C-alpha distance (Angstrom), angle and dihedral (degrees) to the residues before:
residue distance angle dihedral
X1 . . .
X2 3.79 . .
X3 3.81 118.7 .
X4 3.81 116.3 -100.1
X5 3.81 95.8 -102.7
X6 3.80 99.1 152.3
X7 3.78 120.7 90.0
X8 3.81 112.9 -102.7
X9 3.79 116.5 -113.1
X10 3.79 142.1 178.8
X11 3.81 116.0 -83.5
X12 3.80 126.7 -148.5
X13 3.82 120.7 -161.3
X14 3.80 120.2 -177.9
X15 3.81 91.1 -16.7
X16 3.81 95.2 -51.2
X17 3.79 126.7 106.0
X18 3.79 113.5 -121.5
X19 3.79 115.0 -120.1
X20 3.79 127.7 -174.2
X21 3.81 109.6 -109.0
X22 3.81 90.3 -151.4
X23 3.83 105.1 49.1
X24 3.85 101.7 8.3
X25 3.81 93.2 -125.8
X26 3.81 120.5 140.6
X27 3.82 108.3 -151.6
X28 3.80 119.5 96.6
X29 3.78 142.9 176.0
X30 3.81 113.6 -130.7
X31 3.80 127.1 -135.4
X32 3.81 135.6 166.3
X33 3.77 117.2 -131.9
X34 3.77 136.8 -175.4
X35 3.80 116.0 -122.2
X36 3.79 128.1 -167.7
X37 3.81 113.2 -146.9
X38 3.79 127.0 -170.3
X39 3.78 121.0 -144.3
X40 3.79 116.4 -166.4
X41 3.79 114.7 -109.9
X42 3.76 109.0 168.1
X43 3.77 113.5 -67.7
X44 3.82 95.6 -21.6
X45 3.82 118.5 58.8
X46 3.80 117.7 -136.0
X47 3.79 113.4 -129.1
X48 3.79 121.3 -140.6
X49 3.76 128.3 -175.1
X50 3.80 118.8 -135.5
X51 3.79 137.7 174.8
X52 3.80 119.8 -119.6
X53 3.78 133.7 -175.5
X54 3.79 114.2 -125.6
X55 3.79 120.2 -157.9
X56 3.80 115.5 -162.9
X57 3.80 117.1 -160.0
X58 3.80 108.6 -121.2
X59 3.81 91.0 -145.4
X60 3.83 107.8 44.1
X61 3.84 102.9 8.9
X62 3.81 97.0 -122.5
X63 3.82 109.8 158.6
X64 3.80 121.4 -138.9
X65 3.79 118.8 -173.0
X66 3.80 132.9 -160.0
X67 3.81 126.4 -174.8
X68 3.79 114.0 -118.7
X69 3.78 114.2 -111.3
């Protein structure tokens, strides 16, 4: 994974500012990540690949992820 070289900034999602649930800080580094999701299809799940946005708290490092719409 690349080093976190960008400056952290405040993130707004659906009109609300993102806040870290662990340390309550509000500045994050942004990354895109690939996510594999399983949807049930009988006995064998079907796997789908999706893109998500990962926000990494600049203070404690907690990662929060949101699927891209």
